[in-house]
N, C-alpha and C positions, 0 to 999 in steps of 0.2 A: 429572588433576583434583586440585585442591588444597584443596577445602573440607575442613574438619576432619571426621574420622570421627565420625559420630553427630550432627553439627550439623544443624539443621533444613534440609532441602532438599538436603543434600550427597549425591549419588549414591554408592552403594556401588561401589568399583572392580570392574572386570572386565567382559568383553563380555556382560553379562546381556541386552542387547537382542538379540543373536544374529543380526542381519541383516547381510548383506554390503553394501558400498557401492552396488552396482547396484540391489539391491532397495530399499534405503533411498531412493535417488534417485527411483525410480519412485513410491514411496508419497508422498514429499514433493511431487512434481509433481502427483499426483492430488489431494492435500489442497489444494494451492494453487489448482488449477482449480475444484474443487467449492466452495470458499469464495467465490471471486470471481464465479462465473457468475451467481448471483442478483443480486449488486450491479450487474453489467453490465446485467441485464434491467431494472433499475429506472431506468437512466440516461435512456432515451429517453422514458419515460412518466411519470416521477415528478412533474415540475412540472405536466404536463397533468392527471394524476390528482387532485392536490391542488386545482387551480383548478376542476376539474369538480365537486369536492365543495363548492364555494362559497367557497374560500379566496382572498383577494386576494394579489397579488404580495408585499406587505409581510409578510403572514403566512407565505407560502412561504419568503421570505428568513429569517424568524425560525426556521422549522423547521430550515433548514440550519445556522443559527447554533447551535441547540441541539445538533445532531450534532457540529459542529466543537469546540465548547467542552467537551462531554462527553468526546470522544475525547482532547483535549489534557489535561484534568484527570485522566483515568484512566490515561494512558500509563505513568508511572513506577510507580504502585501495582500495576498489573496485570502489568507486566514483572517486578517483584520477586516477585509472587505465583507466577508461572511458575517462577522460580528456586527457590522454596521448596517448593511442593507438586507440581510436575511439569508437563511440557508438555501431556500428553494431557488432563488434567482441565481445564486452562484453555482449550484449544482446543474441547473439547466444550461447555464453558459458553458460549463465544463463539457457537457454532453454535445453541445453544438460545435465546440472546438474539435472534439474527437470525430464528429461527423466529417468535418472538413479534412482532418488529418488522414483518416482512413480512405477517404475519397482520393486524396492526393497519392497515397501509397498505391492504390489500385489502378490509377489512370496515368500518373505522371511518369516520365522517363528521364527528365532533367534533374541534375544533382541539386540545383537550387530549390526545385519544387519539393523534392524529398526532404531536404533540410528544413524547409518551411513547415512541412507536415510534422517533422519531429519536434520542432519548436512549439507548434500548436499543441501537440500531444503532451509535451512537457508542461505547458501552461495549464492544460486540462488536468494533469496529474496534481499540480499544486492546488488548483481550485477545488479538487475533489477530496483532498486529504483530511478534511475535518468537518465540512458542513453536514453530511448525512448522519454521522455519529452525534454531532452536536444537536441536530434536530431530534434525534431519538431521545437523547438524555433530557433535552428541554421539555419534550412532550410528556415523558414519564414523570418528571419532577412536577410539571404543572398539574398532573392528574393525581399522583400519589405522594408527593412531597419529596424532599431531598434525601430521606432515608430509604427510598424505594430501591429494590434490588435491581442492579444494572448488569451484573455479571452474565446472566443467562442471555440477555439480548445482545450484549457485546460479543459473547462467544458465538451466538448464532450468526451475527453479521460477519464475523471473522471466518467462520466456517463457509458461509455463502461465497465470500471472496475467494477462498481457496478452491472450493468446488467449481466456481466459474472459471478460474484459471486452468484447473485440471481438465474440465470438459472442453473449454476453448482450445487447449493444446491438442486434444485428440481430434476435434473437428477441423482445426486449422491444418493439421498434418495429414488427416485422412481424406478431406474433401478433394484436394487436387489429385491425390492418388486415385480416388474412386472415379472422378471425372475423366482421368486419363485412360481408364478402362472402357470408357464409352467411345466407340469408333467415331472419329472425326470431330469430337467435342472441342479439342484444342484448336484444330484448324478453323472450325466454324467461329469460335470466339475471336480468334485473331483477325479473320477476314471481316467479320461483321462489325468490328470496332476499329478497324484500321490499325491493328496492332496494339491498341491501348489496353486491352484486356487479355491476359493470358491465364492459364490455369492457376498459377501461383498467386495471382492477384484476386482470385475469387473470394478467399477468406477475408481480405481487407474490405472489399466492397460489401460483403455480407455483414461484416462488423459495423460498417457505416449505417446499414439499415437497423441493426440492433440498437445502435446509439440513438437513432431517431425515436425508437420505442422507449428508450430510457428517458429522453427529454419529455415525451408526452406523459409518461407515468409520473415523473417528478412534478410536473406542473399540476397534474390532476389529483395526486394522492398524498401530497405532503403539505397539509395546511399549517400555517404558522399563526401565532398570536399577532394581532395588528401592531405595526410599528409606526412611529411618526414618519411622515413623508420625508424620504431622503432627498435632500437637495445636493447639488454639486458641491457647494461649500461644506455641507455637513459631511459628505463622503470624504472629501479631501482632508477635512479636519479630523474626522473620526478614525480613519484608517491609520495614520501615523501614530495616533495615541494608542490604538490597539497593538500596533507593532512594538512600540516602546514597552507596553505592559508585558508583551510576550518575551521580549529580550530580558526583562528584569525578573521573570518568574523564578528562575533557578536561584537567583541571589536572595530572594525573600522567603523561600520555603525549602527546607531540607529534603522533604519527600520528593518534590518536583525536581530538585537538583539531582537526586539519585535516579529518578526516572529518565531524565535527559541523558545522563551518563550511561545508563543502561541501554537506551536507544542507540547511542553511539557505538557501543560494543556490538549490538545487533548488526549494525551496518558492516562491521569488520567480518562477522561470521557470514553474512549474505554475500559479501564481496568475494570471499574465497570459494564459496559454493558455486556462484555463477561464473566465475572466471576460470576455474580449473577443472570443473566437472566435465564440460564438453571435450576437452583434450584427453581426459582419461577415458571417456567413452570411445573416442576415435582410436586411441592406443589399444584398447581392448579388442575392437572389431577389425582393426587394420586399415580402414579407410575413413576419410572424413565424411563421405556420404552415409555409410552405414552407421558411423558414430553419431551422426545427427539424428538418425531414426532412434537409436538407443537412448540418446539424451532426451528426445521428446517424450519417450515412454517413462524415463526416469523422472523427468520434471513433473509429469502428470502424477506419478506415484508420490513425489514429494509434496505436491499440493494437496493430495488426498490425506497424507499424514498430517499436514498442517491443519486441515479441516477437522480431522479426528482430534488433534490436540486442542483445538478451540472448543470442541464439544465437551472435552474432558476438563476444561478450565474451571468451571464452577465446582465440579467434584474435587479437583485438586485443592481449591481454596478451602472447601469444607474439611477435607482430610488433614490438611496442614494447619488449619486454624485461622488463616488470614490470607488476604490477597498478596501481601508482601512475601510470605513464606511460599506461596504458590509460584510467584515470580522466581524465587530462588530455586525451587524444584525444577521448573521448566528450563531455566538456564543450565542447571546441572545436566539435564538430558542433552541439551545442545552441546555442551562440552564433551560429553561421552561420545556423541556422534562424530564430532570433529577429530577427536583422538583416534577413533577407529579408522576414519578416512586417512589420517596421517600415518598410522601404523601400517596400512595396506598400500601406501602410495608407491612403493618400490617394486611391486610385484603384480603380475596379471594372472596369478594362479587362481584356481577355483576358490580356494579358501580366502585369498585376499579379495577377490571379487565379491564374495559373499559378505565379507566384513565391510567392504566399502559400501555396498548397497544397504546394509543394515545401518551403517553410520549415517548415510545420506537421509534415510527415513527418520532416524532418531533426531537428527538435527532439526528437521522441519516439524517433527512432532513436538519437540521442546519449545520451538518458537511459537507454535500454536497454543501451547499451554500458557506460556508467559504473557503473550500480548494482551488478551482480554483482561487479565488480572492487573497488569500494569495500567491499562486505561481506566479500569475501575478506580484505582487509587488516584489517577489524575483527575477524574471527574469529581472526586470528593474534595479536591483542593481548589477548584475554580468554580465560578458561577457562570450564568448564561452569557454575560456580557463579554467574557473572554475565553469561552470554551473552544471555539474553532481556532482561535489564535494559539492556544496552548497546544492543541493537536498539531498545528503547523510547525511550531517550534520543535516538537518532538520529532516530526517527520524530517525537518531540516537537519537536526542532529544526526539522524540515521544516514541521510543522503550524503552529508559532508564527510563523515567518517568513512562511509562506503567508498566514496570516490578516492580519498587519500589512501585507504587500505588497498584498494584495487591496484593503484599504481605501484605501491610498495610490494605487494605480493607478485606482481608481474615482473619485477626486477630480480626476484629471488630465484635461485635454481629450482627446477622441478624436483619433487620428492617430498619427504615428510615435513620439511621445515615450514613452508607456508601454512600448512594445515595446523601444525602444532602451535605456531605463533598466533593464529586466529583463535585456537582453543584457549590459549593463555589470556588473550584479550577478553574473550567472552567470560572466562572464569573470573577475571578482575571485576567485570560488571556484576557477576553473581555475588561476589564477596561483599559488595556494598550492602547487601541485605542480610548478611549473616548475623551481625550484632545490632541490627536496627529493628528487629521484630518483637523484642520483649515487650509484652503488654499491648502489642498491636497498636502503637500510637498512630500509625498511618490509617487505621480503620475509623478513627473518630471523625466526626463531621464538624470541622471548625467553622468559625464565621468566615465568610468569603474573604479572599485576599484583598487587602485594600487596593493594591496596584491594579488588580484585575477589575475590581468593582468600579474603579474610576476610569477604566479604559474607554468606556463609551462616552464619557463626558469630557475627556481631556481635550478633544478637538473643539 
């Protein structure tokens, strides 16, 4: 750790966290699962819940725009905040914001309240995008040194996230359906709560309870090295410094620059998958309602493929010889999946449907393989004082490109073109690694980046 002693947010040296890498990995996996499970539960019923509350599709699109814009705007400030005041406090705050958001989703019927909930969830998303992983890496490094293996733990955390989303999607879609089979359950909920709770709002309220458990676990299970007491002046001074360090990361280090560009191309791939797959499911089944059910199952399968890919990430690095080559291999699988989706976009025949399903699974499998290896490279280029900020910059690159690509793909005619353009963008990101892996320069452990090392003291 190279933050200046006594600087705001600079951890005091020494294994104060006191956790061995295996225990740290288990707690990181648990935190990842608990945070994302409620979000998965909202996927299947979110749009239906809002429309049932009387909101039109334009309003629903506006709600999701509020979420995306809030998350993007808060990425760097909240990443810097984690590097200044600590991982645990920021994670707990993210959980509390999600508690409020899911409660609003479950009880509110006014558009302003739902928009507020989406803004709170967007802020929570930004808060959570780096601290848990940064805590895990900090803890492992404090116990085993900077050369410790990170891939396995990062892969397990990524798998836990995907598994939570998959299970949450099944629970969120199935729970209202099951309750609807209980005679009088819907009527009782409506009457007992004055219409505030309906069957579709049950997953959101259950998600709020899970988030309470997440906050309690974070507070009790994630010890950190002691930090100098954070004053208001120190926080206000340290956060802008950390943000500036994050913005300069790509300009100072070629590996980080490639990682940020790769994250951006990932955003394009995710945008086309999330935007166009529901419509294809509806076209396949003939109605929007049945298409929503098919999409929920398909999304669940995609998350499981991503979890499997994350589990295979360390093996991919060993087989290819480096994390950089594993990123290249994973991106190649994503490109293949998108090409299959594009090639089958003009038909609903059994063969085309099978090709599309295979392509969807391959796309998420490849994303799962690439992500932990990319983050392994990132953590080898930054130290503890700027780790969460670097993760936030990476997340920001993905979200900004995803937003722009989603708008662009939405303006294109339906058919193969959007899928093939997305495949070309992801391929461009993969090609960044083709001629950069000779001798595995990205695997070396350089001295910490000066700009990051100074981020804690720039304020």
